[in-house]
N, C-alpha and C positions, 0 to 999 in steps of 0.2 A: 504494500500500500504506499502510495507517495504523499507525503504530509506537504501540504501548499506552502509556498515561500512565505505568505504572510502569516501562517499560523505558526510556522518554525520561528520567525522573528519575534513574535509574541510570547511564544513558549522559553526563548533565551532571555528574553527580558524578565519575565516571571521567575527563573532561575536565579537571574541575577538580585533583582528585588529580593527573592526570598534568602539568599544566602546574606544580604545586607539585615533582614529583618533577623535572622537565625543570631547573626553577631549580637545584635541588640539585645536579644531574650537572654543569650549566655551571659553579656556583661550586666544587664540588669539582675540575674540570679545571683551573679558575684557580688554585686553591692548590697543584695538584700542578707547577705551571709557575713558581710563584713560591719564591724561598728564604726562609728564616727572616728573613733580613737585609732581603730585600725587602720583607715583611709588617710587618717591625718599622717600615718606612719610612711616612713621611706621603704621602698621596694627592696633596697640593698644599701649597703654604705656608700655614700656618694652618688647615689642615684636619685632618681626623681621621688617626690611622695605621692601618695594616691590621691591627694588631693589636687595636686598639680597634673596628674594624668587624666584625672577626670574632667576636670577644668579645660585641659588642651583637646581631650575629645570631643566635648560639647563645643568650643569654640571650632573646631575644624567641621564637626557637622554643621554647625548654624551657617558655616561658610558656602556651604552645599546651595541655600537660599541664591547666592549671588552666581557660582559658578554654572549653576543648571537654570539660573533665569526664572526662579520660582517665586519671586518677590524679594521684599525688604528682610534684612537678617532679623533676627530675634534679640539677639544679645552682642551685638558688635564691641560692648564694651570689654568683653573678654578676651580679647585680641592682645592687649596691652599687657595683662597679665601674663596669658597662656599661650600666646604665639609669639609674641614679639620679645619676650625675656624669659630668662631661666628661672626654674625654682628657686634658686637662691639669689635673686634679684632684692629682694628685701620688700617686695610689693605686697602690700595688703590682699590678701586671697579672700573672698567671699564665704560665707559660712558654708560648710558642706553641704546643708540640708539645701541651701539655695542654688548651689552647683548641680545637686541631685534634681532638682524641680527644673532647672532650666534644661538638663539633659532629657529629662522624659518630654518635655514641652517641646521643646526641637525635633525629638525623633517623632512624634505624635504628629507635628505638623507637616513633616517631612513624609510622613507616609501617606497623609491625605494629599500631598502635592503630588506624590507618585503616582498615587491612584487614578489622578484625573489626566495623567499624561498618556498619550497614544505610544505605543512601540516605535512607530517611527520618529518619534520626537527623540528619542535616546539616542538617536544616530545623527543628530544636528551638532553643530559646534557649541561650545561651551563658551562662557563669557571671556575667558583667560588666554584666548586664541585668536588671533585674525582672521578673516576670510582667506587671505591671502595664503596664509599658514595652513589653514584648515584644507584649504583646496589640494595642499600638497600631500597632507597627511590628515585623511580623515579618521584615522581610528583616533585620534583625538578630538573625540567626542564625549557627550553627556554621559554615556553608559561608562566610557573608561574612568570617568573621574569616581562615578560610583563604585566600580570594582575597585579602583586604587583606593577609595576612602573603608571600604570594606577590609581588605586587607590591613591596611593603616589599623583599624580599629582593633582586630585580632592580633596584631603585634604589641599593642600597648596592655590589650588584655591579658596576655602573657605575663607582662611586667607584674599587673595587677594581682596576679593570682599568687604571686609571694606575699601578700599581705595577709594571706589567711593562715591563722593559726593552726598549727598540726596538733 
């Protein structure tokens, strides 16, 4: 049985979004296991704190609104603390409860936006690439951004796992 191209495209997009959702579910489950005290701790000596990593992941996910042209960001103020500066910058971080709430808000809103997109939308250029460059490199599309961010989240979730008390 031959699968039509349109169906294959929609299936591929569903797979990518499902993997993004799976990473979110896994990270949410990890956060539920950890106390705020554990999250505030460092993943290893001279490494990032859980607070910083969660804030970083929230800011990176929030930036998807811009990259995927889905509307205004919800928490651009997190960039200064969690993207532009290291954990050791001395900048005051928001309370962990506020970062968790922002994390959930960003991902819930992104899911709604993703659900409204058509499969072909994912193969269009993202906002950080020029039309000229996109014509030469069409793989630098919105789907590529989602896949990249999903992998990025998994990487940092591996670091956060070190906060679980044995």
